[in-house]
N, C-alpha and C positions, 0 to 999 in steps of 0.2 A: 098370670098363669094361662097356659093354653088348655082349652077344654074342648074335646070333640062334641059337637052339638047336633050334627046331622050327617047322614050318609046318603049319597045319591043312589046307592043300591039297596038300602034298607038293612044292610048287614051290621052286626055289632062287632066292634073291635075286640079280638081276643087278647087276653093278657099273656105275657110271657114272663119268665123269671130268669134273669141273666145276672152274671157276676159283674160287680162294679169296682171301680177304684175307690179307695178310702175317701170319704167325704160326706157332706151333708147334702141331701137331695130333697126337693120339694115336689109335691103332687102338682102336675101341670108344667113341669120343667122339661124343656127339650134337652135331649142328651145325644152325645156322639159316642163313637167307639175309639178307644186309644189303646193300642197294644193288647187287643183282644178283650178289653173290659169296657163297660159303660163308663162315661166320664162327662162332667159338666163341659159346656162349651168354653173355649178359651178366648173366643172373640166373637163378634157379631157374625152371623152365618148368612151368606148369600145363597146357599144351597139348602135343600131340605134336610134337617137333622133326622137321623134314622129312627130315633126312639123318643117316646114321651113317658116320663116317670108318672106312676099312678099312686104314689104314697109318699108321705113325709118320712124320710129314712136317714138315720146317721149310720152309714155303712162302714164296716171294717173292710180292708182290702180283700177283694174276692167275694164279699158277701153278695148273695143273690137278692135282687130287688125286683118289684113288679113294674113292668113297662108294657106299652103297646107300640107297634110299629106305626110310624107316621105315614098315612096313606093320602093320595091325591083325591080319592073319592069322598073325602070327609070335609066338612066345613068345621073350622076351629074358631073358638071365641077367645079373645085375649084383650089386653089393654095397650094403649099407646104409651111408650116409654117417656115421651116428651111431646110438647105441642108440635103438631104437624098439620099446618094449614091446608096442604094439598091432599090430605087423606080423603079419598072418595072411591066409590066402587070402580074397579078396574086398575087402580094403582097397585104396583108391586112394592112390597116392603121387605125388610130382612128381619130375622129373628135376632133380637138384641143379645149381647154377650151374656146377660143374666139368664137366658133361656126361658124367660117367663113373660116377656113383652115383645111387641113389634116396634121397630124403630125405622126412621127414615133411612133410605139407602137402597141401592139396587139389590134386589133379592127376588125370591120366587114365591113369597106369600102374597097372593093376589086378593085384595079386599073385595068382598061381595056385599058388605053391609057396614055402614059407618054410623055410629051414634054420637058423633062429636069429634072435634079435632084437638081438644085440650089434652094435656098430660092426664093419663088415667082413663080417657074415654074408651068405651067398649067398641071393638071392631070385630068383624067376622071375616074369615077368608079361607082360601084353600091353597094348597101347595101345588104349583104348576112347574 
């Protein structure tokens, strides 16, 4: 899961409540917008997903769920989806299709702190 851990400005991310497509969402899951509603990612994202889910929710179509906007001024913590031997500060990764982990590939999640390269290792980064 993605967790905002630090702001370069000291600001706190405000929550928003927006309608979602029917589905099961997890706290820390990156979300996109499809046809005017929040939705799970359909594939790995090389661009910054616009929203981060803030609760575990099984939503009916159009149900309002809590989210925050994904901001470049924040450092987010997550885990590696799989072994990535080249994980080191400065490397850019993508948000995996699950919306919960970082995976190898051209993306804009720039690592700033790496606590290992094995599957499940904790990494921190910002979206650029």
